[in-house]
Every structure is written in structure tokens, then in C-alpha cells.
N, C-alpha and C positions, 0 to 999 in steps of 0.2 A: 447323429439323428437326422431325420428327414424333415425339412422345414414345412410347416403348415402353409398350404396354399389357399388362395381365394380365386374364384372365377368372377370376372367382372364383365359388364356390358357397357360400352360407350355409345351414346346416341347423340346425334346432332344433325344440323342441316347438311344436305349433300354437298353444297358449295364449299363447306368448310372441311371436307374429308382430307384433302391433301395436307392442309395446314395442321389438322389434328394429328395426322401420322407423323409430321415433323416434330410436334410437341411430344408425342409419345416416345419418339426416338430420343429426344433430349432427356427425358426422364430415365429411359433405359431399363425398365423393370417388367414390361408387359410381354409375355410370351403369347403371340397371336395364335388363334385357333381358326379352323375353317368357319366360314360364315354360317350363322344359324339358319335352319330351315323353317321359314314362316310363310304363310300366304302373302302374296304381293311383295315378298322380300327376295331379291335375287342376287346371286354373286355378281360382283362387278368385274366383267372381263377387261383386260387391259386395252384401252382404246387404241386404234391403229396409229394415231399420232404419237402416243406414249410408247407403243411397241417400236416405232421407228426411232424414237428418241433413245430407247434402251439399246438398240443395236448401235446407234451412233456413239453413245457413251461407252459401250463396251469396246468399240474399236479404239477410241481415244485412250481409254484406260490401258489397253494392251500396249499402246505406244509409250505411255507414261511409265508403265511397269518396266518395259524394256529399256527405256532411257535410264531409269533409276538403277537397274541391274548393270548397265554398261558403265555407269560412273561409280558403282559400288557405294551408293548412298543408302544407308540403313536407318537413319534417324526418322522417327515418326513426327507427324505434324497434325494439328487439329483441323477439322473441317471448317469451312468458312461460311456455312449457311447456304441459302439458295444460290444456285449457279445461273449466271446470265449467259445468253448466247455469245456475247462479246468475250466473256471469260473462257468459255469453251473453245472458241476459235483461237484465242491466244494460247491456251494450253496445248491445243493440237499443233499449232505452228512451233511452239517451243519444244515439244517432245520430238517433232520431226527434225528440227534443227540439231538438237542434242544427239539424236540417234545418228544423223549423217556425220556429225563431227566425231563421235566415238567410233563409228565404222571406219572413218579415215585413219583415226589413231590406231585402231586394231590392225588395219591392213599394214600400216607402216611398222608397227611393232612386230607383226608376223614376218615381214620381210627381214627386219633386223635380226630376229631370232634365227631365221634360216641361215642368214649370213654368219652368225656366231657359231651355229652348229657346223657349218662348212669349214670355218677356220679351226674349230676344235678338232675336226677330223684330220685336216692337213697339218695342224700345228705340231702334233707329236712327231710326225715324220720329218718336217722341215727343221725343227729344232734339233733333231738327232744329228743332222749333218751340217748345221749352220757353221760351226767352228771349222770343220773340214773344208768347206767350200771357201770360207774367208781366208784361210791360211794357204790353201793350195791354188784356189781359183780353178778355172777350167781351161784346158788346152785349146788353142785356136782350132776351129773346125770340129771340135768334139761335140757329141750329143749325149745328154743325160737322160736316163730312164729312172723314174721313181716308182718303186714297187713295194707293196706291203704284202707279206705272206702271212696267212692265218697260222695260228698255232699248229693246226693239223696239217699244214703244208710244209713244215720244217724239213721233211725228208726230200722235198723237191729242190732245195737249194743246192746240194752237191751235184745233182744231175744237171741243173741249169748251168752251173759253172763249167762242168765237163763239156756240155754242148757248146758253150761259148768258146772254150779253149779249142775245140775241134774246128769251129767256124773262123775264129779270129786269131788264133795262136795267143800271143802275149799282148796283142794290141787292144786290150780292154782292162779296166780296173773295176773292182767291185768292193763295196763297203757295206757292212751290216751293222745293225744296232737293234737291240731288243727293246720294244716299247712297253710302257707300263701295263697295257692290256694283254700282254703275252704274245702279240704279233711281232714279226721280224721285219724291220725296215731295211730295204735293199736299194742301194744307189749304184747304178751302172754307168760308167763313162766309156763310150765307144767312139771310134772314128765316125765322122758324119757320113762317109760313103757307105758304111755298113749299117746305118740306122734302120733301113727298111728291112734288111734280113733279120736283124735283132728283133724288130717289132713282130715279124712273122714267127720267130722262134718263141717269143713270149706268148703269142696266141696259141701256138701248138701245145705248149706246156701248161696252158690254162692259168697263167699267172697274169693278173690284171695290173696294168700300169696306172699310176695316179698322175694325171696330167696337172700342170700348173693351172690354177683357177684363172678364168678369164678376168681381165681387168687388173691383174697384179703383175704384169710384165711377161716377157717372152721366156725368161730363164728363171731357174730356181733361185739364183743369187739375187736377181732383181725382186723376186716375189717375197722373199723372207722379210726384209725390212718394211715393205708396204703392208704385208699381212700383220706384222707385229704392231704397226702403227694403227691399223684399222681395228685390231683386236682390243687395243687399249681405248679406242674411241667409242666402241659400241656400247659399253655400260653407261657412258655419259649420255648417249643419244636415247637409250631406253629409259633412263631416269628422267630425261627431259619430257618424253612422251607420258610417263607416269605422272609427272608434275602437271602437264596439260590436262590430264584426266582429272586430277585432284582439283585443279582450278575450275573445271566445268562443274564438279560437285559443289564447290563452295559458291559458285556463282548462281547455279540453277537448281541445286538439290532441294533447297528449302521450298521453293515455289512448286517444284514437281511433286514433292511429298504432300504439300498442302492440296494440290490438285488431285492426287490419288485419293486422299481421305475424303475430299468433297464428292468425287465421282462415285466412290464406293458407297458413301452414305446415300447419295441420290439413287443408286441402283437398289439399295435395301428398301428405300421408300417405294420404288416402283414395284418391287417384289411383294410389298405388303398390300398394295391396292387390291389384288384379287382375293385377299382374305377378308374383305369387307362385304357386307350385304347392303343393298341399296333399294330404295323405292324412288319414285320420281322426285321426291323432295327431301328425303332423309337418308342417313347411313347408319349402320350398326357395325360395331367392332366388338369381338369377344376374345377373351384370352385369360391366361392365368398369371398370377404374380404372388410373391410372398405376402401373407396376410398383413404383416407389419408395414409393407410398402403401399398398401391401398390408399391410406390417407394422403400420402405424398402425391400419387398420381391424380387423385380427385382434386386436391387443392391446386395443383399446377394447371390442370385443365380449366378449372373455375376461374383462376386469375387470367389465363390467356384468352378466354372467350366470354368472360363476364356472364356465365350462366347459360350461354347458347349450347354448349356441349356439356352433357352430364354423364356421370358414372354411377351405375347401380350394381349392387352385388347380386350375383346369381346364386340362388339358394342351393345348399349342399344336396338337396334331394333331386336337383335337376341335372346333375352331372355325375359320371362314374369315376371312381378313384383311378382306374387304369388310364383315363384320359389326361389326367393332370401330370405336368412335368415334375421332375424330381430335382430338388436342390439338397445337397448334403451339407450339413453345417455341424462341425464338431469343435470341442475345445482345442486350443492351440497345440496342446501336447499330442492329440490324436490326429490333427489335420493332415500331416504328411502321409498317413496310412490310407487316406481317401484314394490315393493313387492306386493302391492295391485293389480297392473295391471297384474302381473304375476300369480295371483290366478285364472285368467280366461285365455282362449287361447290368445296367443299374437296377436296383430293387424297385418294384412297383410302388407307386404312391400308396400310402396307407399301411405298408408293411414295415419291417424293421431294417434299420441301417446297421450292417455288421461291423462298421469301421471301429468302434470302441473295442470290440472283442478281438478283432484282428490286431489292433495296437497292443493288446496285452499278450496274446498268445503267440503271434508270429515271432517277435524278437526272443521270446522265451524258448520256443522250439529251436530257433536258429542257435541261440547260445548254448543249449544242451548238446547240439550236434557238433558245434565248433569247440566250445568249452576249453579254451586255452588262453592264458594271459598274454603270451607273446603274439599269437595270431590275432587276438582281440585288439591289442595295441596297434598292430599293423592295419587292421580294418578301421580303427578309429582315426589313424593318420590319413588313410585314403578318404574317409568320409569328410574329414576336416578340409582336405584339399579340394574335394568336389564342392563343399559348402562355400569355400573362398572363391572358386571359379564360376559359381552359378548365380543367377539372378533371383531375387525374391519372387516367390510364386511360380517358378518354373519347375518342370518335372525333375530336372537335375538337382534342384534344391531339395525337393521331396525325397529323392533317392539318397542324398547325403544325410538327411535327418533320420530316415529309416535305417541307413547303415550305421549311424551313430548309436541308435538304440540297440541294434544287434551287437555292435562292438561292446557296449556296456554290459549286456547280458553275458557275452562270451567271456569277458574279463571276470565277472562275478562268479560264473560257474567254473572258470579256470582256477580261481582261488579255492573254491570248494573242492575241486578235483585235484588240486595240487599240481597243475600242469603249466609249464612255461616252456613252449616249444617241445612238447612231449615230456620226457623225463629229464630234460636239461636243467630245469629248476631244482629238481631233487639232487642231481649230481653236483651242481656248482653253487646253488644258493640255499640248499637245505630246506627247500619247500616240501611240505608233506600234505596229503589230502586232509581237509577238514571234514569231509563228508564221506566220500567213497573214492576208490581208485578204479577208474573206468577200465583200465587194462586188465584188472583181475576180477572186479565185482560184476561179472556179466549178468548173473541172474538178478541181483538187486537193481541193476540199471534197467534190465528188461521190465522188471516189475514197476519201476518208476514210469517208464514210457507207456506201458499199458494203462497204468493208473491215470496218467494225464489224458490218454485217449478216452478213458471212461468218463472223466470229468468233462472233457470237451464235447463229447457226443451227447451226454446227458444235458449239458447246458443248451446245446442245439435243439434237443427235443423240447425242453422247457420253452425256449424261444419260439419253437414251432407251435406250441400250444397258444402262446400269447399272440402270435401273428395270425392264427386261424380262428380268432374269436368270432368272426362272422360265419364260420363253417363248423358248427358244433361237432359233427361226426368226425371230421378231420382232427379237430382239437382233442377230442376224447381219445381217438386212436393213437395220436402221438404221445399223449399223457400216459396211456396204458402201456405203450411200448417202453417208455422210460421206467415205469414201475416194474415191468417184467424184467428189464435188464438189471435193476437193483435187486430183485428177488433172486435172479440167477447168481449174482455176485454174493449175496448173503448165503445162498445154498452152498456155493463152492467154499466159502470161508468157514461155514459150519462143518462141512464135510472134512476139511483138513484141520478142524478144531482151532482155527484162529478165533472164531466166534464160538460161543457155547454150543455143544453138539445138539442140545435139546431144541435149538432153533431150526434144525434141518427139516424135521417133519412138517411143522406149520408152514415153513417157506415153500416146500414142495407142493403142499396142498393149495396154497395161495396161487402158485404157478399153474396148477391144473385147473383152477377155477378161472383165472384170468385168460388162459389161452383160448378157450371157446368164445369168451366174450369178445376178444380181439378179432376173431374170425367173423363173428356176427357184425361187428362194427365196420371192418375194413374189407371183408370178403376173403376168398381163398388165397389172395395174394399176400395176406398178412404174415403167414409163416415165412414166406420167402423174404419179405422186407425185414422181418425180425432177424433172420439169419444174416442178411446183408448188413444190418446195423452192427451185429456182433463182429462180423468180419471187418467192418470199418474200424472198430475199436482195436482189434488185433493188428491192424495195419500200422498203428502208431509204434509198433516194434521197430520200424525203420529209424526212429530217433536213436534207439540203442545201437542198431547196426551201423549207421553212419558215424555216430560218435565214437564207437569202438574202433572202427576202421581209421578214423582220423588220428586218434592217439597212437595206434599201432604204426601207422606210416611215419609219424613224427619220431617214435622210438627207433624205427629202422633208420631214418635219416641220421639220428645221433650216433648210432652204431657204425654207420659207414665212415664217420670221421676217423675212427681208429682202426678200420679194417682195410685201408687202401695201401698200406706200406708207407706212403709219403703223407706227412701231416697236411701239407698244403693242398695236395690233390684231394685228400679225404675231406677237408673242410669245404673245398669248392663243391664236391659232390653233395655233401650234406646240405650246404646252402641251396644248391639247385633243387634237391629233393624237398627241402622245406618250402621253397617257392612254389613247386608243383603242388605240394600238399595244401598250401595256402589257397592256390587257385581253385583246387577241388573243394576246399572248405568254404569258399564263397559261392561256388556254383551249386553243388549238391544240396547243402542245407536250404538255399533259397528255393530251388525247384521243389524239394520235398515238403518244406513248410507250406509253400503255396498249395501244393496238391492236397495236403491234409486239411487246409481250409476250404479250397474250392470244391473238392469232391466229398470228403467225409463230413466236414462241419456244415458247409452251406447246404448240403443235401438234406439236412434235417429240418430246415426252416426257411431257406432263402427263396424268395419269389422274384425271379428276374423279369425283365420286360418293361422297366421304367422308361419314360420318355425324357430325353435330355432337355433341360431348361435352356432355351435359346431366346432371350428377350430381344425385341427390336431395340437396338441401341446403335451408337456410333461405331463405325468400323474399327477393328483392331486386328493385328495379325492372327490372333487366335480365333477370330470369328470365322464362320463358314463362308467360303467364297461365293460371290454373287455372279461371277462371270468366268 
């Protein structure tokens, strides 16, 4: 439901305006509106001094936010009330110091990571020949070339050896080792006098030598132990830097988080100033709040200012419904489905909140399309995991609870349809349909889907009549459309003798009378809208189509287990196919159930365009940014 709102006006001495805004922020229930237009009452522009203060606070806040990101501090802290110049200066210095320290830590960590990447690049090559070099050593005056050939350069190795043979005869040695990445490590030992010619040969064949990294010795034999020692030391140094960052968080994180909350609260107060109207001696604030919260605001202001600041209620006749912000409030069972309502523009104040109807029909449609005990249990397990990993009040928690409801309906309809991973339950567990077999009862399933569409659309038209009570012609038009759809249904049922055939003639006569009345009320567009409504009812056939496709894919997956020759391969293919079908069973029913609500159902009564309720309150991560 949409919470009933009240509009209030706060009046008091102009000198108490800033203090009043702080008290209103403490209460946290008033959604401020633009200042009222009255003679001698003008909007209060932000004074130049406050504008400068706002820019200063914004710069300090950016530094504080950056410092908190650098030290990965996410804990929230409450604001501290009015901020003094001394505190601002202290927070600015603290943020600057922390950012400089974290920048130094980041620079050192980046250097170490680069060194680790370098060692990882060389390590595979050097380890490949470590034992060889230790056992053989290097002949006096010999020069070593360290080469890595890419996998696509393997055919260059024979040509390189042939060219070296022509150049040096037998006065060289070559050793190869295949590396884990598919490259080929090549070690060449040549006489020192021939080193320059060999270097030119490698350049001509476009084979790149890997030199010994600087700082690790002149030869490969010297470099290997030093690199291994350094490689072992790097994780400890990186861990020490991480510990330093954690120490910064423990030492300064709480103070910086408190500073962030205080500055953001102060910026919210500055943003609220232009929403006041002032005279030379008084101020006026107007806004909306839930009707039940009005006494709390009035009593708090009365205690804080001893009657100097007063609250009065603005009569309902002095404001329009579309100006009021919208607050959705539903029973705990329906509350997670508010997330689906908020995915489209909020309903206008004074209209209907569709959340309770979404909570009933969305999981039902989903369950009819998935309709399998096995898949429902998998969805239930996924929903339980999301519930465990999410925070109360978060979108992820709402998703998990909606998923749990969909899983429950999927299991219930799975029992009624006798489906457990398709026909696996019938084969192994002896399950049989208690209601209908979706794989065979195509026409009954289609009739069920269309019947649900009829109920859903008729309910929407009835809700449209209720929501259009202030627009009589619109309400009568929607009501007459609902009656005509029922008459069309009765005529069809009478024609096929599901209802007594004698009802056909009076039903057709009633349709012929109602049709011109509908045109008079809604105009020439009425026939088009009526046909559109009938088309929307027929579009609920997608429930049958998707449900039948799901069960047939599950049956095909089960048949694959015995059609692959090998039992193991067949089972693996069947599991993979079931996994794909489960993914489709999550995605397609969700999309189409939402479409049936947003397009077909909402189109009959929903009035979008509601204003989001954003009271002036203390900052939280979910609040709108101020800077």
C-alpha cells in the first residue's frame, strides 16, 4: 500500500533557520519541497560565505573518501554534530597525510609486483636449466645465450641448430626444455670469441634472447640462487605492506569515517537552505512526511525551541496528489516484491500500489513455467545461499526471498505435474501427475494459461476502476471493458455449449448494446483498446509455451543419458543439459512473468510518475550523493 502523507509548514525566526534544519535532519522524516510562493516571501539563495564553505567541504570530503578507499575502510560511523573550523583543518591534514602514506605504500607494492612478474617470467626458464648448470658448470671463456621460442616458432629450432653448425662446427652446445606454457626454452653455450656472430645470427632468425636481469649477477649460474631467494622474500614484503595499510585503517579509519559522515551531513544541511522561504525576520519550510510521523516532528521542534518554531498542517485542498512523494509499505510477506515494483517508475500518490498483486501472481506464473520439483529445489538452494550471503534490507536479500517464493511454487506445481528433472521422477521414483502431464496435456495447459490471463486482466480492469474514482468517464470505460470481456467469454462458452446454449442470444445482444456505449464514453479508440486487451489476455499463452518447452528439454536431457553409448559420457551430457535447462528456467520465466505484469497487467490500472520519498536525514550510503 501507499502510505498516507501529510504536508506541513514549519515557521520560525530567521535566525533559527540553520538550527531548525539540523533538528529536522535529526528527526529524519521530512521530505522538503520548494519554498512556497507568497508576497514578501522569497527563496533563500546560498550566501557567498556558505557557497565557499560548501566548496571547501566538498574538497575535504573528496580527500577523506579517497583516503578511506586507499585503506579499504568500509565501516560506517555516526556524525558528530556541528563541525568547527579546527576539526575541519584537522580532518583535512589527516586525510592528506593518510593519502600520502597510502600513495607511498601503493608505489612500493607496484614495484614489488613488477619485480615478482619479472621473476615469474624468468623463473620457468632458469629452473629448466638449473640442474644442468650446477652439474656441468660452464667452460672457461664460454658465453651462454638464453632463448625462449614461442610455440609457433618450434620449426625455427632445427634451422637455428643447422646455422650454428655451419658457423661453429661442433664448438657449441644446445639444450632445450619445454615450459608449462608451451614455449621452448633453449640454452646455447658457445665460445666467447664467437659470441658476437651468434648474437647476429639470433637477430637474423628473429629469435629473442632473454638476458640475465640486472642486479642478479653477470651469469645465469649466479642469478639463479639470487632470484630464488628474492622470489621467496617478495611475498613477505608484500604482506608487510598490506599490514601497514591495515594498521593505517585501524589507526585512522574510525576518525575518517566519522569525518565523512559529519561532512556529508553538513552538505545536506547546506543543500536544504535554498528550499526555505524567508522574510527579513522569519523563515518558512514546507515538506511532506508520513501522517503518523507528524506528531514526532512537531513535538521534537517544540522541545528544541520552546515554541519559537511551530509546525502547522497544510490542508489537503492546498496541494495536488502528484506533488506528494510515495512511500510503499506492505506486510513482511509482500515486502521483498517491492523491489519489482521499484524497477518501474513509482505509482503516483493517491493511486494503487501493485506490490500485493505482484507478490501473489509473479511466483505463481514463475512456478507454472518452471514447474519441476528438482529444479525448484535447486532454485531454493540458490535462494538460501543468497539469503545467507546478503544483508537485511539489501536488494540481494529481496532477490533471495523472491527466489524462495518462486522455488516454493515451482516445487508445488512440480508435484502437481509429476515432474522431477522432467520424467526422471516417473522413471526412478514412481512419481505420477496429480493434476496434468504438461508434456501431453497441451490444450488443457493452454486453457489454464489463458484463464489465468483472463483473471489477471479482469483484476487489473477492476483496479483501474478503483484508481480512477476521480475520473468518472475513465472509471466507467474500464468497468464497461471488463463487462464486455466477460460477455465475450460467456458467448464463447455458450457457443461451444459449456454454458447453456440459450445464453448465447442474450449475451450477444448485451454485447451489441455495450459496444456503442463504450464508443460514446471513450471515443473511437475504444474498439482498438478492447482488441488490445483481448490480445493481452491471449499473450498469457506464453506460460504454456515456456512450461512445455522446459519439460521437453528435461525429457531430452534424460534420454541423452542412454543414447551416448558410454554411460558416463551420457550422464555427463545429461547433467550439462539439465544445467543449461535450469539456467533457461531461471531467465525465461523471470523475463516473461515480469513482462506479463509490466505490460499486460499494469497497463490496465497503473499510474506511474510518483516522486521518490527522500527525507532530510543523516547521511547513509544509500542516500543521494551531495557532492
